[in-house]
N, C-alpha and C positions, 0 to 999 in steps of 0.2 A: 403650137401643134399639139393635137390630142391623138392618142392611139389606144387601140384595144387589140392585143395580139398582133395580127397582120393588117388591121384596118387603121388608116391614118386620115386625119382631117387637119388641114392647114387653114388658119384664119388670119385675116389682116383687116386694117381699116380701109384699104383701097383695093380695087380689082387690079389696077396696074401693078401693084407690088406682088400680087399673087401670080400674075402672068409672067413676071420675071423670075419668081422663085420656084414655081412648079417644075419647069424643065430641069433646073439644077438639082432639085430634090430627086426627080426620077433618075437622072444620070448617076447620082451618088448611090442610090439604092441598087441600081443595076451593077455598079462596080463592086458592091459588097456581096453580090451573088443573089440578089432578090429578083424574081421574075415579075414584071409588071404587065398586067393585062390592060391594054389600052381601052377596051370596051367597058372596063369598070372604073375608069378615071372620070370623075365628075367635075364640071366647072372649068375655070373659075366662074362664079356666079353669085347671085344674091341668096340662093338657098341650095341646100345639098341634103341628100338622104344619107344618114350615118347611124349605124346600129339600129335600124328599123324606125328611126325618128327623123322627121324633116326639120332641119335647122335653118332658120331664116333670121338673119340679123342676130338679135339678142333674145330670140324666142325659139321654142321648139314645139311642134305640134304633131299629132298623129297623122300618118299618111292617109289620104282619102281612100286608097285601095284597101287598107286595113279596116277602116270604118265600114266600107261597103261589104267586105268579107264577113264581118261580124253581124251586120244587119241581115245578110242573106243566109246566115248559118241556120240549118234546119233544126227542128226540135229533136233533141237526142232521144234515141230509142235504146241505147245500151251504154254501159259505163265508159267504154273507150271513146265514144263520141263526146260524152260529157267532159271527160278529161282533156280532150283536144280543145274544146271550147274554153274551159277554165285556164288552160295553158296560154291561149292567145290573150286572154284578159290579164292573167297574172304577170306577164312580161311587161305590160303597159299599165300596171296598177298605180304608178305615181301620177297619172293623169286623172284618176277617177276617185273622188272622195267617197268614203264609207263603203268601199268595194267589198271588204270582208263581210260586213253585216248584210249587204245585198245578196251575196253568194252563199250565205250560211246554209240555206236549205239544199242547195245544189252540192256543196261539199259533203253533206251527210250521205248522199247516194254513192260517193266514191270510196267510202270506207270498206275495209275488207269484210267479207261475209255479210254485207248489207243487202237486203232484198230490194230489187228494183221496184220502186213504187212512185211513178211519176204522177203527181196529182196537181191540184189547183195551186197549192203553195209553191211548188217547184215551177210551175208554168208562169206564175206571177213574178217570181225571182228572175227567171230567164228573160222575160220581157223588160223588166226594170233594168237589168244589166245592159241590154241593148240600148235602152234610152239613155242610160248614164254615159255610154261610150259616145253616143251621138252628141251629147252635150259637153263632152270633154273640153276643158279650157286649154288655152295655149300657156305653156310654162315659160318663165323667164330664166335668165342666167344670173346666178348669185353674184353680188358685188361684195367682196370681203371688206370693203371700206365703210359699208353702211350697216346699221343694226338690223337684225332679223327679228321677225315676229313669228312666234310658234303658238298656234291655236291647238289646244289639247281638249278634246271632248270625250265624255264618258257616258255610256248608256248601259242598260241592263244586259244587252247582247254582246257588247264589246267596247273597244275604244279606238280612237284614231287621232291623227294630228295633221295639221297643214302648216307648211313653212311658207311664209310670206315675207315680202320686203318692199318698203316704200322707196321708190326711185323717182325722185322729184315729187310730183303731186299724185302719182299713180301707185296704187298698192298691187303689186305683181305677185302671183303665186309661183313658188319655186317647186313645190311637189307635195303630194298627199300620200299618206300611209294609213292603214287600218288593220285591226286585228280583233279576233273574237276571244272571249274568255275561255280558258282551258282548265279543267279539273277543279281544284280547290279555289281557284281565282273567282269562280262564280259565287262562292259563299262569302267572299270578302264584303265588308261594308262599302258604301259609296265613297267614303273618305279614303279608305285604303285603296280602292280602285283608282281614285284620282291620283294618289301618290304613285302607284305603280305605273299608270299611264304617263305621267310627267317624267318619271325616272326613265322609262323606256324611250320616250320621244327624244329627250335630250341626248341620250346615248346614241340613238339612231342618226341624229343630224350632226354629230360631232365632226365627221369627215367633211361636211359641207360648210358649217359655220366656223369651225376652227377658233381663231382668236376674236371673231366678231362678237359684239354684244348681242344677247338674245333676250327678247321680251316675251315671257311666257304668259299666255292668257288661258285660264282654266275654267271649267264649268263650276267647280266648287272652290272656295278660297282655301289655300293651303299655306299662306304665309305664316300664320300662327303655329301651325304644325311644324313647319320647317324651322322656325325660330326656336321653339321649345316644345319638345314632345313629352318631356318627363312628367308634366302635371296634367296631361290629358288622358282620360281613361281609355281602356281598350274597347273598341266598338265592333270588332269583327273576329274572324277566326285566323287571320294571318299571324304567323309566328312573330314574336317580339324581335328576334334577331333579324328577320327579313325586313320588317318595317324600319328597324334601326339602320339597316344598310341603305334603304331608299332615302331616308331622311339625311343620313350622313353625306351622301352624294349631292342631294339637292341643296343642303346647307352650305357645303364647300363651294358649290358653283354660284351661290347667291351673293349679292352685294352686301347683305347683312351679316355675312359670315365673320366670326371672330377668330377663325383658325389662324395660327401663325404661318401656315403654308398657303394662305389665301392669295397673296401676291404672286407667289411662284406658280400656283396652279392657274391663275388667270392669265399668265403669260403664254400658257399652252392652250387653254380653253377660255373663251371670253366670259365676262361676267353675265349673270342672269338676274333678271328682275321679274317678280311674280305679280300678276294682276288677275283679278276675277271679273268675269263679265257682269254678273249681277250679285255682288256680295250682300246687298241689303235685303235680297229676297230669300236667301238660303240661310237657314239656321240649323246648325249641326247640334242636335240634342243628344245628351248621354242616355243610354238605355236605362229604364227604370230598374232599380235594385230589387232583387227578389225578396219577398217578405220572409222566406224560410232562411233561418240562420244556419251557418256552418258550425256544427258542434265542436267543442274543444274537449280534449281528453283531460281527465278520465271520464268514461261514460257513466252517467248516473245509474243507480240501481233500478230505478223505475222505467228504464228504457225498454222500448219494444224492439224485437229483432224480427225482421221480415226476410222471406226468401220465396223463390218460386222455381219450378222445374217444368220441363215439357219433354216428352219422349214419344216415340212411335210414329208410324205413318199409316193413317192420319194421326196427327199429334193429339195427345191428351195432356192437359196441364193441371198443376196444383199450386195454389198460392197459400202461404202459411204465415201467420203473425203470432209470435211467441212472446209472452210476458213472464220472465223468470221469477219476479217477485211474487206474483199471485198464481203462478203456474197456469195462466190462462192461455188457451190455444184457439185461434180462429183460423179456419181454412175454407177454401172454396175450390171446386174442381170443375173442369169443363173440357171442351174439345176445340181444336182448330186454332190455337194460339201458341205463340213462342214462349220460351222461358223468360225473356225480357219483359214481355207483356204480363206474365204471371208475377214477376217481381213488382211491377207497378201496381198490379191488382192488390198485392199484399199491403203495400203502403197506402193505397186508396182505402182499404178496409179500416186501417187504424185511424186515418185522419177523418174519415166521414162517419165512423161508427163509434168511436170512443166518446162516451158522454162527458159532460162538464166543460168548463172553460180553462182548466189548468193547462200548463205548458206540456207539450208532447215532445218526447225524445225518441227518434226513430233511427234504427241502425239498419243499413243495407250494404250488401257486398256488390251491388250492381253500380258500376261507375256511371252508366247512362242515366239511371234513375236519380242517383245522387246529384249529378251536375244539372239534370233537369229541374230538380227541386231548388237548388241553391243558386243557379245562374240563368238557365234558359227560360224558365217558366214566365218571367216578366216580359222577356222579348217576344215569346210566342203569343202572349196576350195582346200585345200591341200590333201583331201581324195577323190578328184574327185566327190564331191557332193554325197557321199554314207556314210551310217552308217552300219558297219558290212556287207558290200557288198550289202546293199539294198539302192536304191535311196531315197533321202530325200523327204519329202512331199513338193510339190510346187517347184520342182527342177528348172523348166524353169524360174520362177519368181525370185528365189534366184540368178540364174546366171545373169539375167538382172540387178538386184539390185547391185550385186557385180561389174559388169562392170561400173556402174555409180558412186558408192560411192568411188571408188578408185581415181576418178578425180574431185570429188565435195564434199564440206563440208556438211555433214549431221549430225544432232543431233537428237537423239531419246529420248523421255520423256515417262515414264510410269505413267499413271494417274489411279486413282481409278474409277471403273465403277459405274454408278448409284448414283453419288454424285453431284446433281445439284448446291449446294452452293459452293463446292470446285472447281468444274471444269464445268462451264456452257457450255463451248464449246464442251466438250466430251459428256455431256448430250444431247446436240442438235444433235450431230452426231449419238448417240445411238437411239434417237427418229426417225431420218431419216432412219436409217437402219431397224427399225421395221415397217416402213410404208408398209401396205399391198397393193398388186397390184391385179387387177381384173384377175381372172382366168377363166377357161372354165366353172366352176361351181360356181355360186354366193353363197358361203357358208354363207356369212354374212346375206343375205336376208333370207336364209332358217332358220338360227338361230333365227332371229326376228319373222318369221312366226311361228316357233315351239313354241316360248315363248308365243305368243298370242294364239295359238291353245290349249296349255295346261293351259290356263287361268292364266298366269303369275306364272307358277310353278318355283321351285328353280333349281339350277344348277344340282344337283344329279338326280332329276326327268327328266330333259331335256336330260341329258347325257344317262340315261337308255333308254329313248324313242328313241333317235337318233340311238343307237346301235340296238334296237329291230326292228326299221323300216328300217335300212340300209341307213340312210341319210348321204350324203357326207359332214359332218361338223366335226370340231375338237373342243376339249374342250375349247381352247381360244376363239373360236367364240361364244360359249355358255356363257362364262363369260362376254364377251363384250356385248352381247345382254341383259343380266340381268342388267348390269351397265348402259346401254343406256335407259332403260325403265323408263319413268317419273312416271308412275303409281306405279311401285314398290318402287321408291324412296320416294313417298308420303305415301304409305301404310306401308312400312317397313323401316323407317329411321334408319340409322346406328348411334348408340350412340357414342359420342366422348369417346375415351379411357381415363380412369382415370389417372391423372398425377401420376407419380411414384417418382419424385424428390421432395418430400414434407415431412417435419418432423411434424408429428402429435403430439400435446401437449394436455394434459388433461385440462379440464376447471377448475377443482378443484384439490387441492393436493391429492396425494395418489390414484388417479383414474387410471392413465396410467403409467406403468413402462417399462423401457428398461433394458434388462439384457444381460450379455455376460460373457465369461470366459477369464481370463488372465492366462498365464502360457504356458509351465511348468516353474515354478520358483524354486530357490534353496530350497531343502527340509527343512522345518522348522516345528517342532512339528508334524511331520507326514503329513503335507500338502504340495502339490506342485502346486495347482491351487487355484484360488479364483473366486467365482461367484460374479460379480459386478452388482449392481442394482442402477438405477438413476430414480427419479421421474421427469417426463417431465414437470410438472407444477412448482414445487418449486425448483428443482435442488438438492433435498436431495439425498445423496449417501450412500449406504451401501455395504458391501463386507463380504463374508462368506468364510473362508478357507475350502477347501475340499482336500481329498487325490487324487481323480480321477475326471476327467471331464466326468461323465456319467449321465444316467437318474436318478439313485438313489440319487446321490449327488445333482442334480438339485431339485428334490422334497424335499429333506431334507432342503436345504437352503431356498427355497421359503416358506416352512412351518414356518421357523423361522421368515421370513420377514412378513408373514401374522399375526403371533402372536404379533408382535410389532406394525404394522401399518394397520392391517385390510386386508380384501380381496380386491384386486384390480379389476377393471372392465376389463382392457386390459393389456396384457403383450406382449411386442414386443421383438423379438430376431432374430438372423441370422438362417440359415437353417442347422446348425450342427446337427448331429445325437443325441446329448445329449438333443436337444430341439424338434426335429421332431419325436422322438421315440413314439411308441404307448403307452407306460407306462406313459410318461409325458403328452401326449395329453388326455389320459383317466382321469388323475388326474385333469387337468385343466377343463375338462367337468364336472366332479363331483363337482367341487367348483364354477361352473358358471363363469368361467374366459374365456374371449375371447382372443385367442392367435393369434397374427399376426406375419408374417415373413417378414423380410426385403427382398426386391427384389435384386438379384445380379446386380452388375454394376450400382447401384444407391446409391452412398455413402451418399447422404444427408439424406436418411431415417434412417441410423444408425449413423449419425454424432455425436449425443449427447453422446451416451454411449462410442463411440470410443474416443472422446475428453476427457471424464472423466477418461477413462482407462489410457490415457497418463498422466493426471494430478496426478492420484493416484500413478502410478509407479514412477514418478519423485519425489513426496513427500516422498515416502518410501525410496528413495535413497538419500534424501537431507542431512541427518546427516552422514551416514557411507559410502556414495558413492558406496554402494553395497546393494543387496537385501537379504543378509544373515540375518537370524533371522527376516524375515519380519513380521511374525505373532505376534511377541511380541510388535511391535509398530503399528500394523494395526489399532486398535480401537482408539488409541490416534491420529493417523493421520486422520482418518475419522471424529473425533470430531473437529479437527482444520479446516478441509476443509468445514464442514457443518456450522461452526460459522464464516467463513470468507466471506465478501462481494465479489461478482464476477461481473465483467463487468458493474459496476455502479448500480447493483441491490443489494437489501438487502441480507443477508445471507440466506442459505436454511432453517435454523431453524426459522429465523424471518419470512420468507415467509410462513412457515408452521403454524405459530401462527396468521397470518393475517386472518381476517374474509373475506371470499370470497363471494361476492354477487352472489347468485345462483337463478335466477328467476324461479318461479314455476307457471305454468299455471294450474288453477283449474276451474272447472265447477260446479256451484251451481244451482240446480233446485228444484222446489216444486210442489206438486200436485195442489196447489192453484195458478193459474197463476196471480192472482191479487197481490200476495205478491212479492215484489221485494227487493233485498238486496241493501243497501246503504253504502257509504264510509264515515266514520266519519272524524272529524277534524284532528286526529292523524293518518290518513290513516288506521284506524281500520275498519274492515268489520262489519256492523250493519245488523243483520238479524231480521225481525219482529217476535215477539212471536206469537204462534197460538191463544192465548186468552189474554184478559186483566188480568193482575196479580196485586194483592194487595201487599203492602210491606210485606216482610217476606221471609221465605225459602220455595221453591216450587220444585216439581219434575214434569216435564211435558213431554209429548210425542213430540219429535222433528220431524217435518214433512219434513225437508230439506234433500236433498241428496247432498253430497260433493264428487266430483270425480276429481282425479288428474292423473298424468302420471303413467306409469306402475311401476316406481321405488318406488312409495308411496302406496304400496298395503294396508297399515294399515288404510288409509283414505277412502277406498271404503265402501259404504253402499248399501245393496240390496234395490231394489225398493219397494218390498212388506213388508218392515219392518220399523217401527218407532223406533228411538233411544230414550231412556230415558235419559234426561239431567237434572242434578240438579244444582241449583244456588240460589242466593239471589237477591231480588228486593229491592233497597233502595228508601225511600220516596223522593219526589222532594224537593229541597231546594229553599226557596223563598229568 
């Protein structure tokens, strides 16, 4: 019995058996609550229509009504009608070989924002699809006890495969599938396309063939590729990892596989044997190697540096070749080309115009030009300087370069652009390529005039005014005018950027902490992570085990840290979500804690906590060589680390007990300007009393005001209030 949702088909070797079973099946379904429509019950008989296909014996064919409907379908006049036609064919695609290639012109018209343009090509594809439906073959039922034959064909437009099986002396088709190339697949070599088609075909027929043996027949021979891909050069643009995935699957399915999992895999999926239709006629040749050599560093002193630029609309380009040894500069200028074309023009000037037969060393920061010289030029030459029947960019220059490099030694170097320290020669060439030439409109003078007219306004204001007034200047002209203005540089000096490669340390212990998470670690007492904290002044380290590295765990651990060592002034961390989250930042704000984040790609800022994390993990593994049960020895390890001297310094606990000199700047004033404080012999501060006092105990009004920094709020006294101070006055000793 076969079923699809609520459609059932019951099969048997005899009609008599079906006549006895069908009533019982209907009764059973009705008892289970299913409603059976007698008008939709077919048979018993020799054929039945099931899921839009007529099943007759061990074959299935398209219904004649469907064939007639497709033949009578009118020529589409809008995308909706075309989509309906394609939907009818798509449901029955397994009956029609090469269907995707036939319908490729029609699918183009169904794309979004595609202009409806029904022409001769579309009409021919429409008629060919109707003929293919009319010639559709009857498909057989797959026998899992017999081997299957899988024909995989590859063309420039796409690929397809047909599943066949020999039942007796007859070769019966089981189904057909086809697909066109998409995206980068069109640029793959034919061998890579054959590997992809075979890989896709075997995966598609897995539910049908299962454990049956499969004989794969391909257009190109792939046995050698499947057996050993390591010694065969790259022939196309497919990624190496992608090709390796195809070959690994094809190799494991193959009878030639040496994988230890071969037998286990072939119990699930049957073995595969690869054959080629015409192996003696197809020779896969490696592409010719480019005569231009890839240069190896260091770059010779006699190397040429080339660069090009293009700007404006319409574009104007400049190509520059610079020879640092002889201070020689070649350049050309023109209109209507891109900066990449100008880069190639600069290389072309050196190769075709440099006299003599000595070796040429050329440096370029254009990756396209560099790869074109060292890899693609030989392949373009064999393809008549075309890519997919389209002429390559700069064809005439590539042809001239090809004619020269075949008879002269040329080495190409790729250098990084805009790196004056690493490649000063390329930076000089880049500067020369950016040099502006005088045009018909002196846009630089207009930009300076506009800057003065708007009273030294900024770039945005100038750009808005230029567009509103229709001035023929570009944004780079405005930027340059602002940078050239001496008045602006004096009025609005640019502050130097704050250095980022700096490790800030607290002046006193327990002021500034760095924190981080280590983990995931082996689960121990329910914890898999640890929040590590290190005091930047003393080096004191603490760690708190937590189950998860999230905001709740961060707040809980820092609360324990504050209970032991007080509230820190600054906490530094990386930019993980467990630190940057709104909950953690709100908690820090409520506790008057300044939170600072380490900048990415500046490891010195987080160097302290990272180094201590490594020390802690190494110490936890010192005894058992493992982190199993790490929470049981965490606090003992922290005690040992905090009591151990490091880098010639006292231990962290010793540093914590040291009295740290903290200068405090205070300001003492009085309403009586004649009274001035003095410093005693023991550096004590002596303040004159407001009146002469006799020996004894007194309580007087204190007229002094003592004011310190914002951290010492308790010492502040308001101006209009005199403090009452009590004390004793001792008689003088003679």
